[in-house]
N, C-alpha and C positions, 0 to 999 in steps of 0.2 A: 634288441632292447628298446630301440626307438619305436618300433611298431607296437610293442607292449605299452610303452609310455603313452603313445597317442591313444591307444584303446582305453586305458584307464582314465585319462583326462576326458576323452570323448564321452565315456559312460557317465562321469561325474557331471559334465556339462549338460548331458541329456536329462539327468535327474533334476538339475537346477532349473532348466527350462520348463520341465514338466511341473515342478512345484510352483514356479512363478505363473505359469498358465492357469493352473488350478486356482491360485489365489485371486488372479485378476478376473477369472470367469465366475467363480462362485462366491468370492469374498463379500461383495456388496449385497448379495441375496441371502447369505446364510449366517449372518452375524446376529446373535442375540446379545444386545448390549455391545461390549467391546470384544467379546471372545467368540471365535468361530467354533461351531460344532463339527466342522469338517476336518477330519484328521489327515493332514497332508502327508505326514511321514509314517503313517501306520496303515498296514494292509488288513488289520483285524477290525471289523465293524461290529461284531457281536461277541459276547463272551463275558468274562468276569471282571474286565478292567473298568475303572471308574469312567463315568460318562464323558467327562471333559479331559481325560488323559490325552496328552500330546496335542491338545488344541493350542492355538496361539492367539495373541492379541492382534486386533486390527491396528497395525502401527500407524497407518495413514489417519485413521479416525482419532487415535490418541493424540497425534501431533497436531491435528486440526483443532482439537479441543484446547490444547495447550496454547496454540497461536491465536485462537479465537477467530478462525477464518473458515470454519466448516459450515455445514447446513444447520447445525444447532448453535449458531453464533450468538443468539440472544442469551443463552444460558451458560455458554462455555467461558464467560468472562471470569468465573470463579475458579477455573481449573489451573490456571497458571500460578496463582498464589498457593494453591494446595501443594504443588510440587516445589516451588521456589522457597517457600517458608521452611519446609523440612530440610532442604539443602543448606540453608543459612543457619538453621538451628544445629544441625549436626557438625557443621564446620569441617575441618580437616582431621583425619585420623592420625594417631600416633602409634608407632611400632615399638614393641617391647619383647625381645627374645632372651632377656637376661644376659646379654652380652653388650657391654657399653659401646664397643667399637662398631658392631653391626647396628645397634640401635641408633647411634649417631648418624651413621651413613644412610640408613633407611629414612630416618626423620628428615634429613637434609633433602633427600629425593622428594618425599611427600610434601614438605612445607615450602620448598624453594623451587625445585625443578619441575615438579609434577602437579603443582597446586591447581592450576586452571583445568587440567585434564581430570583430576580427581573430582572436582566439583561437577564437571560435565558428565562424568561417569555416574555420579549419584543422581543427577537430574534425569539422564536418559533411562537409567534403570527404574527409577520410581515412575516415570511416565510410560515407558514401553514394556515394562516387566523384565527386560533384560538388555544387556549391551555387551558387546565383545571388546575386550581390551587387548591391545597388542603392544609388546615391548620391542623396541628396536634400538640399535646402536648406530648413530650417524657415522657416515664415512669420514675417514681422516683427512680426505682431500677437500672437505667443505670449508671454504675460506670464512664463512660466517659462523662457524661452529667453534667454540672454544674447547680447549682440551678438557676443562672441568665439566662442561656440558656433555661432551662425548663420554667421559668416564662414568657419569651418572645415568646415561642412557635417556631414552624418551619413551613415553607411553602415548598410545593413540586409541581413541574410541571409534569403533566401526559399527555401523548399523547392522542389526542381526540379519536383515534380508540378504546381505551380501556375503554371508559366511556360512559354510557347512562344515560341521565338525564330526569326526569319526573317532570314537573313544575305544579303548581297550575293553573287551568284554569281561575280562577278569579283574580289571582295576579301572573303574570309571574315572578316576582322577588323572589317568594317563591319556593324552591325546595322541593317537597314532598318526592321524592325517587330517588335514584341513584344506579347504579351498576358499579363496577370497576373490571376489569379483571386483574388477576395476574398470572404470570407463576412462580411457586414455585418448587424448587428442594427439594423433600422430601425423607427421608431415609425409604426404604421399609423393610430392614433387617439390623440389627445392625452388623451382621457378628461376627467374632471372630479374633480380631487383633493379639492376642497372638499365635494363630495357623495359621496365615497367610491368614485368610478369610476376604476379604474386605467387607465393608458395601455395600448394594445394594441401588442405588439411582434411582429415577424416577421423571420426570417432571410432575407436575400436574397443570391443569388449574383451578384456584380458582376464583369463582365469589363472590365478596364482595357486599352484599346488605345493603345499608345504608338508613335509614329513620330517622324521628325525634325522634324515641324511642330507636332504637337499631342498632347494627352492627351484621349482620349474614353472614355466609360463606357457600358456596356450592361448593363441589368438583366435577367439571364437568367430570374429568377423571374417578373417581370411582362412580359417580352418587350417592353421599350421602351428607348429611348436616354435617358440622363439628361443632357439638353442643358445644364441649369443647372450641372452639374459640369464640363463641358468647359472646357479652358483651353489656351492656346498653349504650345508647347515652345520657350522662349526660348534654350535651350542649343544647339539645332540638332543634337543627337545623342540616341540612346536610352541613358539612363544605367543600363544593365545590363551585367553582366559574368559570364560563365560561368567558374567556378573549378574546374578539373579536378584530380583527384589521380592522378598518374602517367598522363598521357594516352598512349594507345596508338593508333597509326594503324590497326591491324588491327581495333580495336574501334570506331574513330571516336568515342571517348569515354574516360572515366577508369576507374580501378579502385578498388575498396574494399580496404583492407588486411585486412578480415575474410574476403575470398574465399579466400585461401590456407590459412587456419586452420579454415575452416568444416567440412571433412570430419573433422578431429580433434575439433572441438567436438561433432559428432554422434556420433562413435565413443565419446568419453568419456561423453556423456549416455547412450548405449545400454548401455554396460558398467556404469556406475554404477547405472543404473535396474534392470538385471537383478540386480545384486548386492544391492540394497536389497530387491527383491521376494523373492529367495531367502532373505535374512536374516530377513525378516518371516515367511516360511513356516516356516523351521526353528526360529525362536524361539518358535513357538506350542507350548505344552505338550501332550503327547500321553499317552494311557493305554490300556492293553490289558487287557480283562477276560476271564478264562476262567470261564464260567458253566456250572453244572450244570443250571439251570432258567431259561431265558430269560424265560418268561411271568411267573414270580414277580418277577424282576428288573424287568421293565417295570411291573408293578403297583405295586411299591414306589417307583419313581422317575419313571415316565411314565404315570400312570393315564389321561391324556387320549387315549392311542392306542387305548383299548378303546371299543367301541360300547356305549352305555348300554342298548340294547334287547337285543342278542344276547349281550353279554358277551364278544365275540370281538374280536381285533385288527382294526381298520379299516385295510386296506391303503393307503387314500388319505391317511392321516395321517402327517405327517413328524415325526421325533423332533428336537427342538431342544435343544441344550445351553446355549442362552443363558440366563443368570441362574442356572445351577446352581452352588451353592456346596457342596453335600454330596451324596454318593451312598451309598445303602443297599445292602448286599450280605449274602448269607447266610453263615453260618459255614463251610459246606462248599464255598463258591464259591472 
């Protein structure tokens, strides 16, 4: 059983590494706008499917536009309000299932315990086209967690790059299996604080494999299963949900609200960049000299251009105006 578990996790890890390698290698070169034409999760390149089916958003570019720190930063200043104003306008949702007790409980979760995460979910989905939401119940031994908070559970937003979801072929609403990638800082050696020896730490890439029966963990850094971390899944389902923004069947996925404005962002960036360059060029002061004797002018202002041995102008020497605050000219120049 352990050998089979390792094989399954190893195969999933290899798929995840392959996908990340393809994205990092071809992503910057193959993106038209914000969407890649390269189908990472599809082996069918020709046929009757839509051209952009299974393509994904360039998450890094979308987030750079939102933060205004990417290569198109002169135009991306408009992208953050496009996302944030929609989130503010929508506010927090309200649940209604025609049962007052359930409605009251759900709305308490949405408006009190999950309010910040719900707004983060809306923001990330509008910006990135999708986000993964995970529901967890905190452990009862957490001294900072109240009984009421534990009873209402918690939700967490996870970036889509770190999650792979495998659905039931007969029922797409059922998630059979999922993997979540975690970067964990682990202590390799406790050291000896009393003798001034600091603990040794190392980052580990941990793959969490979730199915309807259990939670299992695979250390990709050390290539071993963390058996002591494994635990049963008492809920009987995978507690993950893909939240799409404007799901489109022809894409088999969601859309980012920054896709439609991206060409205008680039155009604004290019025009403004060219204008600033032209302004800098034309704002540089210029002067024209009409000289009767160029040699004497050079001796008075740029004596370094003359060879000390021959006394002639060295053709290899360049004239630099840097640091020149005064120029000397003859009376008849």
